[in-house]
C-alpha positions in Angstrom: -0.1 0.0 0.1 1.5 3.4 -0.9 2.4 6.0 1.4 -0.2 8.4 -0.2 -3.1 6.0 -0.5 -5.3 7.4 2.2 -7.6 10.1 1.1 -8.6 11.9 4.2 -7.3 12.6 7.7 -10.2 10.2 9.0 -9.0 7.5 6.7 -5.3 7.9 8.0 -6.7 7.7 11.5 -8.5 4.7 11.0 -5.5 3.0 9.4 -3.5 3.8 12.3 -6.1 2.8 14.7 -6.3 -0.7 12.8 -2.7 -1.3 13.5 -3.2 -0.1 17.3 -1.8 3.4 17.3 -4.2 5.8 18.6 -3.2 9.3 17.3 -4.6 12.6 18.2 -5.6 15.1 15.5 -2.2 17.1 15.7 -0.2 14.1 14.9 -2.4 12.7 12.3 -2.1 16.0 10.1 1.7 15.8 10.7 1.8 12.5 9.3 -0.6 13.3 6.6 1.6 16.0 5.3 4.9 14.1 5.8 3.3 11.1 3.6 1.9 13.4 0.9 4.9 15.7 0.7 7.4 13.0 1.2 9.0 14.9 3.8 11.0 13.8 6.8 9.0 14.2 10.1 10.8 15.2 13.4 8.8 14.2 16.4 9.8 15.7 19.9 8.6 15.1 23.5 9.2 13.5 26.6 10.4 9.8 26.8 7.6 7.4 26.8 5.1 9.4 24.9 4.8 6.9 22.0 7.2 8.6 19.4 9.0 5.3 18.5 5.8 3.6 18.1 4.5 6.1 15.3 7.2 4.7 13.0 6.5 1.1 13.9 2.9 1.7 13.3 3.4 3.5 10.0 5.6 0.8 8.8 2.8 -1.6 9.6 0.2 0.4 8.0 2.1 0.8 4.8 3.1 -2.8 4.8 6.7 -2.1 4.2 10.1 -2.5 6.1 11.1 -0.8 9.4 14.9 0.1 9.3 15.9 1.6 12.6 18.7 3.7 13.5 19.3 4.1 17.0 21.6 7.2 18.1 23.9 7.4 20.8 26.8 9.6 21.8 29.7 9.0 19.4 27.6 7.6 16.5 29.7 7.9 13.4 29.4 7.3 9.8 30.8 3.8 9.9 28.0 2.7 12.1 25.2 4.6 10.7 26.0 4.8 6.9 28.6 2.3 5.9 31.9 0.8 6.3 34.2 -1.6 4.5 34.2 -5.5 5.3 38.1 -5.3 6.1 38.4 -8.8 6.9 36.9 -9.8 4.0 39.1 -7.3 1.9 42.2 -8.8 3.6 41.6 -12.4 2.7 40.7 -11.3 -0.8 44.2 -9.6 -0.8 45.9 -12.6 0.2 44.1 -14.9 -2.1 45.1 -13.0 -5.1 48.2 -11.6 -4.0 50.4 -13.0 -7.1 47.6 -12.7 -9.7 46.9 -9.0 -10.1 48.5 -5.4 -10.1 48.0 -3.2 -7.1 45.4 -1.2 -9.1 43.5 -4.3 -10.1 43.3 -5.3 -6.3 42.2 -2.1 -5.1 39.5 -1.7 -7.7 38.2 -5.2 -6.7 38.2 -4.8 -3.0 36.7 -1.6 -2.9 33.2 -2.6 -4.7 30.0 -3.1 -3.6 30.6 -6.7 -2.7 32.8 -5.7 0.1 30.6 -2.7 1.5 28.7 -3.3 4.7 25.3 -1.4 4.5 24.4 0.5 7.7 20.9 1.7 8.4 21.0 5.0 6.4 22.6 3.2 3.4 20.1 0.3 3.7 17.3 2.4 4.0 17.9 4.0 0.4 19.0 0.9 -1.3 15.5 -0.9 -1.0 13.2 -1.6 -3.7 10.2 -0.5 -2.1 10.1 2.5 0.1 11.2 1.6 3.9 10.1 3.7 7.1 13.6 5.0 8.5 13.5 5.5 12.0 16.3 7.8 13.2 15.6 7.3 17.1 16.7 10.0 19.7 18.7 12.0 17.2 19.5 14.3 20.2 21.6 11.7 21.7 24.1 12.1 18.9 27.0 14.4 18.6 26.2 17.6 16.7 28.8 16.7 14.1 26.6 13.6 13.0 23.7 15.9 12.1 26.1 16.8 9.1 26.1 13.4 8.0 22.5 13.3 7.8 21.6 16.5 5.6 22.8 15.3 2.6 20.5 12.2 3.0 17.6 14.3 4.2 18.0 16.9 1.3 18.9 14.5 -1.6 18.6 10.9 -0.4 21.9 10.1 -1.6 25.1 9.2 -0.3 28.7 9.8 -1.2 31.2 7.0 -0.9 34.6 8.2 -2.0 35.8 4.8 -3.5 32.4 4.3 -5.4 31.0 7.6 -5.8 27.5 9.0 -5.1 24.9 6.4 -4.2 21.3 7.4 -5.2 18.1 6.3 -3.7 16.4 3.4 -5.5 13.2 4.4 -3.4 12.8 7.4 -1.0 12.2 6.3 2.6 9.6 7.9 4.7 11.8 9.3 7.6 10.7 9.7 11.0 13.1 11.3 13.6 12.5 11.3 17.3 14.1 13.6 20.0 13.6 13.6 23.8 14.9 17.2 24.3 18.5 15.9 25.4 19.9 19.0 23.4 19.1 21.6 21.0 19.0 20.4 17.1 20.6 22.5 14.5 18.4 24.8 12.6 19.8 23.2 9.2 18.2 19.9 10.2 14.8 21.3 11.6 14.4 23.2 8.3 14.7 19.9 6.4 11.7 18.4 8.4 8.2 18.7 9.3 7.6 18.9 13.0 5.2 17.8 15.7 5.4 17.8 19.7 4.3 14.4 20.9 2.6 15.1 24.5 1.4 12.5 27.0 -2.1 11.3 25.9 -5.1 12.7 27.5 -6.9 10.1 29.8 -9.6 9.5 27.2 -7.2 8.8 24.7 -4.7 6.6 26.8 -8.0 4.6 27.7 -8.4 3.9 24.0 -4.8 2.8 23.4 -5.4 0.5 26.9 -8.4 -1.3 25.7 -6.8 -1.6 22.2 -3.5 -3.2 23.6 -4.6 -5.1 26.4 -7.4 -7.7 26.7 -9.0 -9.0 29.7 -9.2 -5.8 31.6 -12.5 -4.4 33.3 -14.2 -1.1 32.4 -13.9 0.1 36.0 -10.2 -0.7 36.2 -9.1 0.8 33.0 -10.7 4.0 33.8 -9.2 4.3 37.2 -5.8 3.2 35.8 -5.5 6.0 33.3 -6.8 8.5 35.9 -4.1 7.3 38.3 -1.3 7.5 35.7 -2.4 11.0 34.8 -2.2 12.2 38.3 1.2 10.3 38.9 2.8 12.2 35.9 2.0 15.3 37.9 4.0 14.3 40.9 7.7 15.2 41.0 9.2 12.4 39.5 12.5 11.7 37.8 11.0 9.7 35.2 7.4 10.0 34.3 5.8 6.7 33.5 5.1 6.5 29.6 2.4 4.7 27.6 4.4 1.4 27.6 4.8 1.6 31.4 0.7 2.1 31.5 0.2 -1.0 29.6 2.8 -3.3 31.7 1.1 -1.9 34.6 -2.6 -2.6 33.8 -1.5 -6.2 32.5 0.3 -6.8 36.0 -3.0 -5.6 37.7 -4.9 -8.0 35.7 -2.9 -10.9 36.5 -2.9 -9.9 40.1 -6.7 -10.0 40.1 -6.7 -6.4 41.3 -10.4 -5.1 40.3 -10.1 -1.7 42.1 -7.1 0.6 42.9 -8.5 1.5 46.3 -8.7 -2.1 47.4 -5.6 -4.0 48.1 -3.1 -1.6 48.6 -0.2 -4.0 49.2 -0.8 -5.6 45.9 -1.0 -2.0 44.3 2.4 -1.1 45.9 4.0 -4.2 44.5 2.9 -3.5 41.0 4.3 -0.1 41.2 7.5 -1.8 39.8 6.0 -1.6 36.5 5.5 2.3 36.6 8.4 3.6 38.7 11.9 3.0 37.3 14.2 4.9 39.7 15.0 4.5 43.3 14.0 8.0 44.0 10.7 8.0 42.5 10.0 4.7 44.3 11.0 6.4 47.6 8.8 9.4 46.6 5.7 7.5 46.1 5.2 6.8 49.9 2.1 4.6 51.2 0.3 8.0 51.8 0.8 9.5 48.4 -0.1 5.9 47.0 -3.3 5.9 49.0 -4.3 9.5 48.1 -3.7 8.8 44.4 -5.7 5.5 44.4 -8.4 7.4 46.3 -8.7 10.1 43.7 -8.5 7.9 40.7 -11.3 5.5 42.1 
């Protein structure tokens, strides 16, 4: 199914819902324009709001391959774009050392046969347009952004030994950022942009019902209200949507029907929501009882 085969925003919303992603109107519009204009889409927001899941849902919706580049400090072109298979090159040199000239050897070993395609090069080398996810771009060094500009502008990569490799198909690019550092203006200019918020309780309830089976209506409503209030507490790491889904699955397994019932079971289940020692200590029994009472 082609990237632009949807006809309306409602159609796109429905197709995303069909693959389990409940998007708000702002995000649907950003995705609609990114697909129509074939432009990269930069998604910013706190960790856990579902930015990475957008790319996964988009690939599933389009029935195409998802190629993911996970960014980190020190990421360089070798890991992101390409590198040469040095071991195979050395073996090839030894095997034909007496059979060819140095120029012939160089021409042979610096061919595509010995090229290792990393995510960015792999993404522009597909027969069918993939979804390219450049995850947490703000964790990479500022210098790495320069490597991206040629790809995001022209969808081509320069390999000194081979020349310019142009895209056989244009990937649909999704970049995510958590606000670890400011991104360059040059990168932002090449992208459409959307800020992804934590979902409102009504939408998180839809997500919960779509993803978790066997949860009662009352418990589902209490869970989303509890998590919404928990996110307003002074926490180091606010629980994301994935944590909410883990938590409600745990509550169902523990046979917890209401949050203001068994506080001991509720306390034990918070390992799904609270991911640092400081946050675990901050949610005391008194705070837990207050939040459970407010959510009930």
